[in-house]
C-alpha positions as CSV (number, residue, x, y, z in Angstrom):
1,M,67.9,133.4,119.3
2,T,66.2,132.1,116.2
3,P,64.2,128.9,116.1
4,A,67.1,127.2,114.1
5,E,69.7,128.3,116.6
6,A,67.5,127.1,119.5
7,K,67.3,123.6,117.9
8,A,71.1,123.7,117.5
9,T,71.8,124.3,121.2
10,P,72.5,121.5,123.7
11,S,68.8,121.5,124.6
12,G,67.6,121.3,121.0
13,P,66.7,118.2,118.9
14,V,69.3,118.9,116.1
15,F,72.1,118.9,118.7
16,W,71.1,115.6,120.0
17,K,70.4,114.0,116.7
18,I,73.9,114.9,115.6
19,A,75.4,113.8,119.0
20,G,73.5,110.5,118.9
21,A,74.7,109.9,115.3
22,G,78.3,110.4,116.4
23,A,77.8,108.1,119.5
24,A,76.4,105.3,117.3
25,F,79.3,105.7,114.9
26,Q,81.8,105.8,117.8
27,A,80.5,102.4,119.1
28,G,80.6,100.9,115.6
29,A,84.1,102.2,115.1
30,A,85.1,100.6,118.5
31,A,83.8,97.2,117.2
32,V,86.4,97.4,114.3
33,D,89.1,99.5,116.2
34,S,92.2,99.5,114.2
35,A,94.6,99.4,117.2
36,T,93.1,96.4,118.9
37,I,90.5,94.4,116.9
38,V,91.7,94.8,113.4
39,A,95.4,94.9,114.5
40,S,95.0,91.5,116.3
41,L,92.9,90.0,113.3
42,V,95.4,91.0,110.8
43,H,98.4,89.8,112.8
44,H,96.6,86.4,113.2
45,L,95.7,86.3,109.5
46,T,99.1,87.2,108.1
47,G,101.7,87.2,110.8
48,S,103.2,90.4,109.2
49,V,103.9,93.6,111.0
50,F,103.8,95.3,107.5
51,A,100.1,94.2,107.1
52,V,99.3,95.3,110.6
53,G,100.8,98.7,109.7
54,A,99.1,98.7,106.3
55,A,95.7,98.2,107.8
56,S,96.1,101.2,110.1
57,A,97.7,103.3,107.3
58,V,95.1,102.7,104.8
59,L,92.2,103.5,107.2
60,R,93.7,107.0,107.8
61,L,94.8,107.5,104.2
62,G,91.3,106.4,103.0
63,W,89.7,108.9,105.3
64,L,91.9,111.8,104.0
65,L,92.6,111.4,100.4
66,P,89.0,111.5,99.0
67,Q,88.3,114.7,100.7
68,L,90.0,116.9,98.0
69,I,87.6,115.7,95.2
70,V,84.6,115.6,97.7
71,G,85.5,119.1,98.8
72,F,85.6,120.5,95.3
73,L,82.2,119.0,94.5
74,A,80.6,119.8,97.9
75,Q,81.7,123.4,97.8
76,R,79.6,124.0,94.6
77,A,76.6,121.9,95.7
78,K,73.4,123.5,97.1
79,R,73.1,120.5,99.5
80,R,76.0,118.6,101.1
81,M,73.9,115.8,102.8
82,P,73.7,113.6,99.8
83,Y,77.6,113.2,99.9
84,Y,77.3,112.3,103.5
85,A,74.6,109.7,102.8
86,V,76.7,107.9,100.1
87,G,79.7,107.7,102.3
88,A,77.8,106.7,105.5
89,F,75.7,103.9,104.0
90,G,78.5,102.8,101.8
91,R,81.0,102.3,104.7
92,A,78.3,100.3,106.6
93,A,77.8,97.9,103.5
94,C,81.6,97.4,103.3
95,L,81.6,96.2,107.0
96,A,78.7,93.8,106.2
97,I,80.7,92.3,103.4
98,I,83.6,91.8,105.6
99,A,81.5,90.2,108.2
100,V,80.3,87.7,105.6
101,L,83.8,87.0,104.4
102,L,85.0,86.2,107.9
103,A,81.9,84.0,108.7
104,F,83.0,81.6,105.9
105,A,86.6,81.6,106.7
106,G,88.1,78.3,108.0
107,E,90.7,77.8,110.8
108,P,93.4,78.1,109.9
109,A,92.5,80.6,107.3
110,E,93.8,80.3,103.8
111,A,96.1,83.1,102.5
112,W,93.5,84.6,100.3
113,V,91.2,85.4,103.3
114,G,93.9,87.8,104.6
115,A,94.3,89.4,101.2
116,A,90.5,89.6,100.7
117,F,90.1,91.2,104.1
118,L,92.8,93.9,103.4
119,A,91.1,94.7,100.0
120,C,87.7,95.1,101.6
121,W,89.1,97.1,104.5
122,T,90.7,99.5,101.9
123,V,87.4,100.0,100.2
124,Y,85.8,100.6,103.5
125,A,88.4,103.3,104.4
126,F,88.2,105.1,101.2
127,V,84.3,105.1,101.1
128,S,84.4,106.3,104.7
129,G,86.6,109.4,103.5
130,I,83.5,110.6,101.5
131,V,81.8,111.5,104.8
132,A,84.4,113.9,106.4
133,V,83.8,117.0,104.3
134,P,80.0,117.1,104.4
135,Y,80.0,116.1,108.1
136,N,82.3,119.0,109.2
137,D,80.4,121.5,107.0
138,I,76.9,120.5,108.1
139,V,78.0,120.4,111.8
140,G,79.7,123.6,111.5
141,R,76.6,125.4,110.1
142,S,74.2,123.6,112.4
143,I,76.1,124.0,115.7
144,P,77.3,127.3,117.0
145,S,80.9,127.6,118.0
146,H,80.3,127.8,121.8
147,A,78.6,124.4,121.8
148,R,80.7,122.4,119.4
149,S,83.2,121.0,122.0
150,R,80.2,120.0,124.1
151,L,78.6,118.3,121.1
152,L,81.7,116.3,120.4
153,A,82.1,115.5,124.2
154,W,78.6,114.2,124.3
155,R,79.2,112.3,121.1
156,F,82.2,110.5,122.6
157,F,80.5,110.1,126.1
158,G,77.6,108.3,124.6
159,G,79.7,106.4,122.1
160,G,82.0,105.4,125.0
161,L,79.0,104.0,126.9
162,L,77.9,102.1,123.9
163,A,81.4,101.0,123.1
164,L,81.9,99.5,126.6
165,G,78.9,97.3,125.8
166,V,80.5,96.4,122.5
167,A,83.7,95.5,124.2
168,V,81.9,93.2,126.6
169,M,80.1,91.5,123.8
170,I,83.3,91.0,121.8
171,H,85.1,89.7,124.9
172,R,82.4,87.1,125.3
173,L,82.5,86.2,121.7
174,L,86.2,85.7,121.6
175,A,86.1,83.6,124.8
176,S,83.2,81.4,123.6
177,A,82.7,81.4,119.8
178,P,85.1,80.1,117.0
179,L,87.6,82.9,116.3
180,Y,86.5,84.1,112.9
181,T,82.9,83.8,113.8
182,A,83.5,86.1,116.8
183,Y,85.2,88.7,114.4
184,A,82.4,88.3,111.8
185,L,79.8,89.2,114.5
186,A,81.9,92.1,115.6
187,F,81.9,93.4,112.0
188,A,78.2,92.8,111.6
189,L,77.5,94.8,114.8
190,A,79.7,97.6,113.5
191,S,77.7,97.7,110.3
192,A,74.3,97.8,112.2
193,L,75.5,100.7,114.4
194,M,76.8,102.7,111.4
195,V,73.4,102.3,109.7
196,A,71.8,103.7,112.9
197,S,74.3,106.5,113.0
198,S,73.6,107.5,109.4
199,C,69.8,107.6,110.0
200,S,70.1,109.8,113.0
201,F,72.5,112.3,111.3
202,I,70.3,112.5,108.1
203,S,67.2,113.1,110.2
204,A,68.8,116.3,111.8
205,G,68.5,117.9,108.4
206,E,70.9,120.5,106.8
207,P,70.7,124.3,107.1
208,K,70.4,126.1,103.9
209,V,73.9,126.7,102.2
210,P,74.6,130.5,101.7
211,I,74.5,131.3,97.9
212,S,78.1,132.8,98.2
213,A,79.3,129.4,99.4
214,T,78.2,127.5,96.3
215,E,79.3,130.0,93.6
216,P,81.8,128.3,91.1
217,S,85.3,129.8,91.1
218,G,86.9,127.9,88.3
219,G,87.6,124.2,87.6
220,F,89.4,121.6,89.7
221,G,92.8,123.1,88.7
222,A,91.7,126.5,90.2
223,F,90.4,124.8,93.3
224,I,93.9,123.1,93.8
225,G,95.5,126.5,93.3
226,Q,93.3,128.0,95.8
227,G,94.4,125.4,98.3
228,L,98.1,126.0,97.6
229,R,97.6,129.8,98.2
230,V,95.8,129.0,101.5
231,F,98.9,126.9,102.5
232,A,101.4,129.5,101.5
233,G,99.5,132.6,102.9
234,D,97.9,131.4,106.2
235,R,100.6,130.7,108.7
236,R,98.2,129.4,111.3
237,F,96.7,126.9,108.8
238,R,100.3,125.9,107.9
239,L,101.6,125.4,111.3
240,F,98.5,123.5,112.4
241,L,99.1,121.1,109.4
242,I,102.7,120.5,110.5
243,T,101.5,119.7,114.0
244,Q,99.1,117.1,112.5
245,W,102.1,115.5,110.5
246,L,103.9,115.3,113.9
247,G,100.9,113.8,115.6
248,G,100.8,111.2,112.8
249,A,104.4,110.3,113.6
250,A,103.6,110.0,117.3
251,L,100.6,107.7,116.4
252,M,102.5,105.6,114.0
253,A,103.2,103.3,116.8
254,M,99.4,102.9,117.7
255,P,98.8,99.5,115.9
256,F,102.1,98.1,117.4
257,Y,101.0,98.3,121.0
258,I,99.1,95.1,120.5
259,V,102.1,93.5,118.7
260,A,104.4,94.6,121.6
261,G,101.7,93.0,124.0
262,T,101.8,89.8,122.0
263,R,105.6,89.7,122.4
264,L,105.1,90.1,126.2
265,G,102.6,87.4,126.4
266,L,99.1,88.8,125.8
267,G,96.6,86.6,124.2
268,F,93.3,87.1,122.2
269,E,91.3,86.9,125.5
270,H,93.0,90.2,126.5
271,V,92.2,92.1,123.2
272,A,88.7,92.9,124.1
273,L,89.7,93.9,127.6
274,L,92.2,96.4,126.2
275,L,89.5,97.7,123.9
276,G,87.4,98.2,127.0
277,A,90.1,99.9,128.8
278,Q,90.8,102.3,125.9
279,T,86.9,103.0,125.6
280,A,86.8,103.7,129.3
281,G,89.7,106.2,128.9
282,S,87.7,107.9,126.2
283,L,84.5,107.9,128.2
284,A,86.0,109.2,131.4
285,S,87.8,112.0,129.7
286,N,84.9,113.6,127.8
287,A,83.7,116.1,130.4
288,L,87.3,117.3,130.8
289,W,88.0,117.8,127.1
290,G,84.6,119.3,126.4
291,R,85.1,121.9,129.2
292,I,88.6,122.8,128.2
293,G,87.5,123.2,124.5
294,D,84.6,125.4,125.2
295,H,85.8,127.4,128.0
296,H,89.5,127.7,127.3
297,G,89.6,127.3,123.5
298,K,90.2,124.5,121.0
299,L,94.0,125.3,120.9
300,R,94.3,124.9,124.7
301,L,92.6,121.6,124.4
302,L,95.1,120.5,121.7
303,Q,98.0,121.8,123.8
304,T,96.8,119.8,126.9
305,V,96.6,116.6,124.9
306,G,100.0,117.4,123.3
307,L,101.5,117.7,126.8
308,L,100.4,114.2,127.8
309,R,100.9,112.5,124.4
310,P,104.5,111.4,124.9
311,V,103.5,109.4,128.0
312,P,102.0,106.2,126.5
313,A,104.9,105.6,124.0
314,A,107.4,106.3,126.7
315,A,105.6,103.8,129.0
316,M,105.6,101.1,126.4
317,F,109.2,101.7,125.7
318,F,109.9,101.1,129.4
319,M,107.7,98.0,129.4
320,L,109.5,96.4,126.6
321,L,112.8,97.1,128.2
322,T,111.9,95.6,131.5
323,G,109.6,92.8,130.3
324,V,106.5,93.9,132.1
325,D,103.8,91.5,131.0
326,Q,100.9,92.4,133.4
327,P,97.5,92.7,131.8
328,A,96.7,95.5,134.3
329,A,99.7,97.5,133.2
330,F,98.4,97.3,129.6
331,A,94.9,98.3,130.6
332,V,96.2,101.4,132.3
333,L,98.2,102.2,129.1
334,F,95.2,101.7,126.8
335,F,93.1,103.7,129.2
336,L,95.5,106.6,128.7
337,L,95.6,106.0,124.9
338,G,91.8,106.2,124.7
339,A,91.7,109.5,126.6
340,L,94.4,111.1,124.5
341,V,93.0,109.9,121.1
342,N,89.6,111.2,122.1
343,G,90.9,114.6,123.2
344,S,93.0,114.9,120.1
345,T,90.0,114.2,117.9
346,I,87.7,116.7,119.7
347,G,90.4,119.3,119.5
348,Y,91.3,118.7,115.9
349,L,87.8,118.8,114.7
350,G,86.9,121.9,116.7
351,Y,90.0,123.8,115.7
352,L,89.7,123.1,112.0
353,M,86.1,124.3,112.1
354,E,87.3,127.3,114.0
355,I,89.9,128.3,111.5
356,S,87.8,127.6,108.4
357,P,85.7,130.5,107.0
358,D,81.9,129.7,107.2
359,D,81.5,130.1,103.4
360,R,84.6,127.9,102.5
361,R,84.5,125.1,105.2
362,P,84.2,122.3,102.7
363,A,87.2,123.6,100.8
364,Y,89.3,124.2,103.9
365,S,88.5,120.7,105.3
366,A,89.6,119.3,101.8
367,Y,92.7,121.3,101.6
368,F,93.8,120.5,105.2
369,N,93.0,116.8,105.2
370,A,94.5,116.2,101.7
371,L,97.8,117.9,102.8
372,A,97.8,115.8,106.0
373,S,97.3,112.5,104.1
374,P,100.9,111.6,103.6
375,A,101.1,111.2,107.5
376,A,98.6,108.5,107.1
377,L,101.4,106.3,105.6
378,L,103.6,106.5,108.7
379,P,102.3,103.3,110.2
380,L,104.0,101.5,107.2
381,V,107.2,103.5,108.2
382,G,106.6,102.1,111.7
383,A,106.4,98.6,110.4
384,G,109.7,99.1,108.6
385,I,111.4,100.5,111.8
386,V,110.2,97.4,113.7
387,A,111.4,95.0,111.0
388,A,114.7,96.7,110.5
389,L,115.4,97.8,114.2
390,S,113.1,97.1,116.9
391,L,109.8,97.8,118.7
392,E,111.8,99.8,121.3
393,T,113.2,102.1,118.5
394,L,109.7,102.7,117.1
395,F,108.3,103.9,120.5
396,A,111.3,106.1,121.2
397,I,110.8,107.9,117.9
398,A,107.1,108.3,118.8
399,V,108.1,109.9,122.0
400,V,110.3,112.5,120.2
401,A,107.7,113.2,117.6
402,A,105.1,113.9,120.5
403,V,107.6,116.3,122.2
404,V,108.3,118.3,119.0
405,Q,104.6,118.4,118.3
406,F,103.8,120.0,121.7
407,G,106.5,122.5,121.2
408,L,104.8,123.6,117.9
409,L,101.3,123.6,119.4
410,R,102.7,126.2,121.9
411,R,104.0,128.3,119.0
412,L,100.7,128.2,117.3
413,A,99.3,130.4,120.1
414,K,101.1,133.3,118.5
415,W,98.7,133.3,115.5
416,D,95.6,131.9,117.2
417,T,92.6,134.3,117.3
418,T,89.9,131.8,118.3
C-alpha cells in the first residue's frame, strides 16, 4: 500500500476529512431540507402547491443541469478542486443571503418575499450544481472502491448526528421565536455548516490527475457527441439512467408529504419533529447501507432500497384515505423516508463511481446527471396531479413508479460487472 492509499483508507486523514466534510454538509442540508423546512416555508409564504413543487424541482434541476458544462471544463483541467471551491462557497453565500431576506420579512409576509425567496433558492440550487462533478471525481480518485460505501455511510452517520442537533434547534426556534426569524436562523446555520464542510474537503487535497484524463478531445460539441455515444452504446449506463428517471417519479411526491400532513392537521410545531424523524432514519440505516454496499455491491444496495421504496407512498395513500392524523404515524413514515433516501444516495453515488472509467469520471458524471435532469421537473408534475386530481392519486402513481423501478434494477444485474 502506497502512502497515498494509506491516507485514503478508513484509518487515514484523507478519508476522515472527506467524511467530515460530507457530515457537515449533510447537517447543513438538513437545516434547509426541501421536504420539510423549505416545503413548509414555501407553503406558508405562497399557499401554492405549485410553488412547493417548484422549490423541490429547482433544487434537483439546479444540481443536475450545470454538470454538463462543468464536466466538459473539469475533464480538461489539471486540477478539479477549484471548481469545487467555487460551488461550495458560492452555495453557502446564497444561504446567507436568504437568511438576511427572511430576517427582515414581516408577518404576514408580502408577496415579494415569496418571489424573492424562490429566486434566491434557484440561484442556490444552480450554484450547488457546480460541486457535483469535481466532488465525485476527487472522491473517486482519493478513496479506493472497497472503502467508498463506508465513506458515504460514515458521512451520513456523522451528518445524521449533527442533523439531529439541528432538528432540535429548529424545533425550539419554531416554538419560541417569530416564524421568519426562526427560518432565518435555520438558513444562517446551514450556511455556516456548509462553510465548515467546504474547508474540510479542500484541506483533504486532490490526487494528481492522470495526463490522459486531461487531454483535449475536441470542443463542446464533440463532448456532447461522446456522451450520446455512451448513452447509445453502454446498456448498463442506459438502464441505470432509466432507473433514475423512475426513482424521480417515485420521489416526485416527496415535498407533498408535508402538504398531506397539513391537510390532516399537522402544524408548524411538528415540522422539526418530522425532520428529526427523517434524520434519525438516515442515521440508523447507515451501518446497514454501508455493509451492503461494500460487501455485496452497490447494485445490491440499490435493489434493497428499491424493494422498500413503494412502502412510504403506499402508507401515505392509506393515511389519506383513512384520515389518520397521529403525529407518531407521520414520524414513523418520515423515519422510513430518511432511511430510504439515504440508502438511495449512497447506492447511486457509489454505483455511478463504479461504472465510470477512472480517466473519464468527470465526463461520465456530467453525461449521466445531465441526462437525468428532466426527472428533476417531476415535482411540478406532482403539483399538477394534486391540483387537477388529488393527493391520493399522486401517491398511488409514486407507488407504481417505485415498483417498476425495482423491476428494472433487478434487470440491471444482467450487465453488472462491479
